[in-house]
C-alpha positions in Angstrom: 93.4 79.4 2.3 93.6 83.2 2.4 94.1 85.0 5.7 93.3 88.7 5.8 95.5 90.4 8.4 96.0 94.2 8.1 99.6 95.2 7.1 101.7 97.4 9.4 104.5 99.9 8.7 106.4 98.8 11.8 109.0 96.0 11.2 108.4 94.7 14.7 104.7 94.5 14.0 105.3 92.9 10.7 107.2 90.1 12.4 104.4 89.6 14.9 101.9 89.6 12.0 103.8 86.9 10.3 103.9 84.9 13.5 100.1 85.2 13.9 99.6 84.1 10.3 101.8 81.1 10.9 100.0 80.3 14.1 96.6 80.4 12.4 97.8 78.3 9.5 99.3 75.7 11.9 96.0 75.5 13.8 94.0 75.1 10.7 96.4 72.5 9.2 96.2 70.4 12.4 92.4 70.3 12.0 92.2 69.6 8.3 92.4 65.9 8.7 89.2 66.0 10.7 87.0 67.6 8.1 86.5 64.4 6.2 83.4 62.7 7.4 82.5 65.6 9.5 79.4 65.0 11.7 79.2 67.5 14.6 81.2 70.5 15.8 84.5 69.6 17.6 87.2 71.5 19.4 90.6 70.2 18.4 93.1 70.7 21.3 96.8 70.6 20.5 98.9 69.0 23.2 102.0 70.6 21.7 100.6 74.1 21.8 99.3 73.7 25.4 102.8 72.6 26.5 104.4 75.4 24.6 102.1 78.0 26.2 102.9 76.8 29.7 106.6 76.9 29.0 106.4 80.4 27.6 104.5 81.7 30.6 107.0 80.2 33.0 110.0 81.4 31.1 108.5 84.9 30.7 107.8 85.3 34.4 110.1 83.1 36.4 109.0 84.4 39.8 105.2 84.0 39.1 104.0 80.6 39.9 101.2 79.8 37.4 97.9 78.5 38.6 95.8 77.5 35.6 92.2 79.0 35.9 90.4 75.7 35.6 87.2 77.4 34.4 88.9 78.2 31.1 89.0 74.6 30.0 88.5 71.8 32.6 89.0 68.9 30.2 90.9 66.2 32.0 93.6 65.9 29.4 94.1 69.7 29.4 94.5 69.6 33.2 96.9 66.7 33.1 99.1 68.4 30.5 99.4 71.5 32.6 100.1 69.5 35.7 102.9 67.8 33.9 104.3 71.1 32.8 104.5 72.3 36.4 101.5 74.6 36.7 99.3 74.7 39.8 95.6 75.4 39.7 92.9 78.0 40.7 89.3 76.8 41.2 85.9 78.3 41.7 83.4 75.4 42.4 82.8 72.0 43.9 83.1 70.4 40.4 86.5 72.0 40.0 87.6 70.9 43.4 86.6 67.3 42.5 88.6 67.6 39.3 91.7 68.5 41.4 91.1 65.4 43.5 90.9 63.2 40.4 94.1 64.8 39.2 95.8 64.0 42.5 97.3 67.4 42.9 98.6 68.8 46.2 95.6 70.6 47.6 97.8 73.1 49.5 98.7 74.5 46.0 95.1 74.9 44.9 93.6 78.3 45.5 89.9 79.1 45.8 89.7 82.4 43.9 85.9 82.7 43.5 85.0 85.8 45.7 81.6 84.4 46.5 81.5 80.8 47.6 78.5 78.8 48.9 78.7 77.4 52.4 78.5 73.9 50.9 81.5 74.6 48.6 83.6 76.0 51.4 82.9 72.9 53.5 83.8 70.7 50.4 87.0 72.7 49.9 88.0 72.4 53.5 87.4 68.7 53.6 89.5 68.4 50.4 92.4 70.1 52.1 92.3 73.6 50.4 94.0 76.2 52.6 93.8 79.5 50.7 90.5 81.4 50.1 89.8 84.8 48.5 87.6 87.4 50.1 86.4 90.8 49.0 83.5 91.4 51.4 83.0 91.3 55.2 80.2 88.8 54.6 82.6 86.3 52.9 85.0 86.6 55.8 82.2 85.7 58.2 81.2 82.8 56.1 84.7 81.3 55.9 85.4 82.0 59.6 82.3 80.0 60.6 83.3 77.0 58.5 87.1 77.0 58.4 88.5 79.3 61.0 92.1 78.2 60.2 91.8 79.2 56.5 94.4 81.5 54.9 92.7 84.5 53.4 93.8 86.8 50.5 91.9 90.0 49.7 90.9 90.9 46.2 91.2 94.6 45.6 89.6 96.5 42.7 92.0 97.7 40.0 91.6 99.3 36.6 90.3 97.1 33.8 90.8 99.7 31.1 92.1 98.0 28.0 90.6 94.6 28.7 88.1 93.2 26.3 86.1 91.6 29.0 86.1 93.8 32.2 85.6 92.0 35.5 85.6 95.0 37.8 82.3 96.0 39.5 81.1 92.6 40.3 84.2 91.7 42.2 87.1 93.5 43.9 87.0 95.7 47.1 87.4 99.4 46.8 89.7 101.1 49.3 86.8 101.7 51.6 85.5 98.2 51.0 88.9 96.7 51.7 89.1 98.5 55.0 85.8 97.0 56.0 87.0 93.5 55.0 90.2 94.0 57.1 88.2 95.3 60.0 85.9 92.3 60.0 88.9 89.9 59.6 90.5 91.4 62.6 87.3 91.2 64.6 87.0 87.5 63.9 90.7 86.8 64.3 91.0 85.7 60.7 94.4 87.0 59.4 94.6 88.2 55.8 98.0 87.1 54.5 97.7 87.9 50.8 96.5 90.4 48.2 95.1 89.7 44.7 93.6 91.6 41.8 92.3 91.0 38.3 93.0 93.3 35.4 90.2 92.0 33.2 90.0 89.2 30.7 92.1 89.5 27.5 93.9 92.6 28.8 96.2 94.3 26.4 97.0 97.2 28.7 100.2 96.1 30.6 99.9 99.1 32.9 97.0 97.5 34.7 99.4 94.9 36.2 101.8 97.6 37.1 99.1 99.6 38.9 97.7 96.4 40.5 101.1 95.5 41.9 101.6 99.0 43.3 98.2 98.9 44.8 98.9 95.6 46.4 102.1 97.0 48.0 99.9 99.7 49.7 97.4 97.0 50.8 100.3 95.0 52.4 101.0 98.0 54.6 97.4 97.8 55.9 97.9 94.1 56.7 101.1 94.7 58.5 99.5 97.5 60.5 97.2 94.7 61.9 100.1 92.5 62.8 99.6 90.2 59.8 102.5 89.0 57.7 102.0 89.3 53.9 102.8 85.9 52.4 101.1 86.1 49.0 100.8 88.4 45.9 98.4 86.9 43.4 98.5 89.0 40.2 95.5 87.3 38.7 94.7 86.5 35.1 93.9 88.5 32.0 97.0 87.4 30.0 95.8 87.6 26.3 95.8 85.5 23.3 97.4 87.5 20.5 94.7 88.2 17.9 96.5 91.3 16.4 100.1 92.2 15.9 99.6 95.1 18.3 98.5 92.9 21.2 101.3 92.4 23.6 103.0 89.0 23.8 103.4 87.2 27.0 107.1 88.0 26.8 106.4 91.7 26.6 104.0 91.5 29.5 106.4 89.5 31.5 109.2 92.0 31.0 107.2 94.8 32.6 105.8 92.7 35.4 109.2 91.3 36.3 110.5 94.8 36.7 107.7 95.7 39.0 108.1 92.5 41.0 111.7 93.5 41.8 110.1 95.8 44.5 108.3 92.8 46.2 110.2 91.1 49.0 111.3 87.5 48.2 109.5 86.3 51.3 106.2 86.9 49.4 105.1 84.1 47.1 104.0 85.6 43.8 101.4 83.7 41.7 99.2 84.3 38.6 96.1 82.8 37.3 96.5 82.4 33.5 93.6 80.8 31.7 93.0 82.1 28.3 96.7 82.5 27.5 97.5 78.9 28.4 94.5 77.2 26.7 93.3 79.7 24.1 95.7 79.1 21.2 95.7 75.4 21.9 92.2 74.9 20.5 90.7 75.3 17.0 86.9 74.9 16.6 85.5 73.1 13.6 81.9 74.0 12.7 79.8 73.5 9.6 77.5 75.7 7.5 74.0 74.2 7.7 72.1 76.9 5.9 72.1 80.2 4.0 69.4 82.9 3.8 68.7 86.2 2.2 66.6 88.6 4.2 66.0 91.8 2.2 69.6 92.7 1.3 71.3 90.9 4.1 73.0 87.5 3.6 73.0 85.0 6.4 75.1 81.9 7.2 73.9 79.5 9.8 76.4 77.3 11.6 75.8 74.0 13.5 77.0 75.7 16.7 76.6 79.2 18.0 75.9 81.2 21.1 74.8 78.2 23.1 77.4 75.9 21.6 80.6 77.7 22.8 80.5 80.9 20.8 79.1 83.3 23.4 82.2 85.5 23.3 82.0 85.7 19.5 78.4 86.9 19.9 79.6 89.5 22.3 82.1 90.8 19.7 85.2 89.3 21.4 88.1 89.2 19.0 87.9 86.1 16.7 89.4 84.7 13.5 87.1 82.7 11.2 88.7 80.8 8.3 86.9 79.2 5.3 88.0 76.3 3.2 87.4 78.5 0.2 89.3 81.5 -1.1 88.3 84.4 -3.4 86.4 87.6 -3.1 84.9 88.2 0.3 81.4 89.4 1.3 79.8 90.5 4.5 77.8 87.7 6.1 75.7 87.7 9.2 76.6 84.6 11.2 74.1 82.8 13.4 73.9 79.5 15.3 71.3 76.7 14.8 68.9 77.3 17.6 65.5 78.9 17.6 66.6 81.7 19.9 67.1 85.2 18.5 70.1 85.7 20.8 71.9 83.1 18.8 73.5 85.6 16.4 77.3 86.0 16.0 77.5 89.4 14.2 78.8 90.3 10.8 81.9 88.7 9.4 83.9 88.8 6.2 84.0 85.4 4.4 84.3 84.3 0.8 81.3 85.1 -1.3 81.3 81.6 -2.9 80.8 79.8 0.4 78.2 77.0 0.4 76.2 74.8 2.7 78.2 71.8 4.2 81.4 73.8 4.1 83.5 73.4 7.2 84.6 76.6 9.0 87.8 76.8 11.2 87.9 79.1 14.3 91.4 79.1 15.8 92.3 80.3 19.3 89.1 78.9 20.8 90.7 76.6 23.4 89.5 78.7 26.3 85.9 79.6 27.3 84.4 77.7 24.4 83.0 74.3 25.4 83.1 75.2 29.0 80.5 77.9 28.3 78.4 75.7 26.1 75.1 73.7 26.6 72.9 71.5 24.5 70.0 74.0 24.3 67.4 73.0 21.6 69.1 69.6 21.4 72.2 70.8 19.5 75.4 69.1 20.8 78.2 70.8 22.6 81.4 70.6 20.5 83.3 67.5 21.3 86.9 68.0 22.5 89.5 65.9 20.5 93.1 65.9 21.6 95.6 66.1 18.7 99.4 65.6 18.3 
């Protein structure tokens, strides 16, 4: 099947482009056996790819202890594989805490990185043995102090999200003024802050964001030390991208720059990261089927058996994606849409073969993160089933 990836004049980019082509072909090939007798959408997760992603991350940044962002894909087999590969975990809810208990992980290595936590979830986390909790507001410090006064706190600071496909700044992260207020409240309540964290934004292709974040964290450490607290933790967050284009940085390129910056961080400080999309994304390929075609004036539409509500929210929001047909030949512009009766269930315009037909199966590689975990059965259409392969 044909894969249209724009050529590049750079030999280095050409090498990356070939790697991307091979990756897509491998993902599609691994799914091909499941097209026969197709019934409902499914997300095929490759154990080999998940393990390889974990090993690449660890090799690229030896000093950064990986904590998989469970929200990216909380499937039990995915969590088991990452545990076996030596990753720790980052959680955001009671359900994710319970997943850690079922996985039988050491809870002192589980970090609660949701800046806003319900009182019930803090109590649940404390009872489970979780020690580290993020804060970015004085109110959150007060909440945790009233429930778990011996908690270890780490402060999330705001950093640039420029160059990320899905910015996260604004909702979370303390400004310099806000950070000062958090530190003041923590001192008032005798709740030491022993760590700093930041998030560069999801699918970040601007490596400088990590550099700036680490430098900002070093300045924040000085504020902690001024209050008599010992910095113990630097959490450089998530944002590590799946490569959709040959110009997207590889984890090795990101690691090279981060490692240089980490040389300035004392060895007494534990460094961790929260990879989610990088670890799980390229491990999953979504299979979906064309259930209908329509012509509305001059516009041609293709309707899939899954859509915005079935795990393709990011595609609807113009997140980078690759869509592969079983057919080849001349391409045409098609408007893609999901099966529900909601007008929000539209996935934008995409180039696909003009000879495509109803019942054709479509492959969507690099969908292992934030797909099924963002899906629901609205209108009675099923969430894609996760199937582990190889």
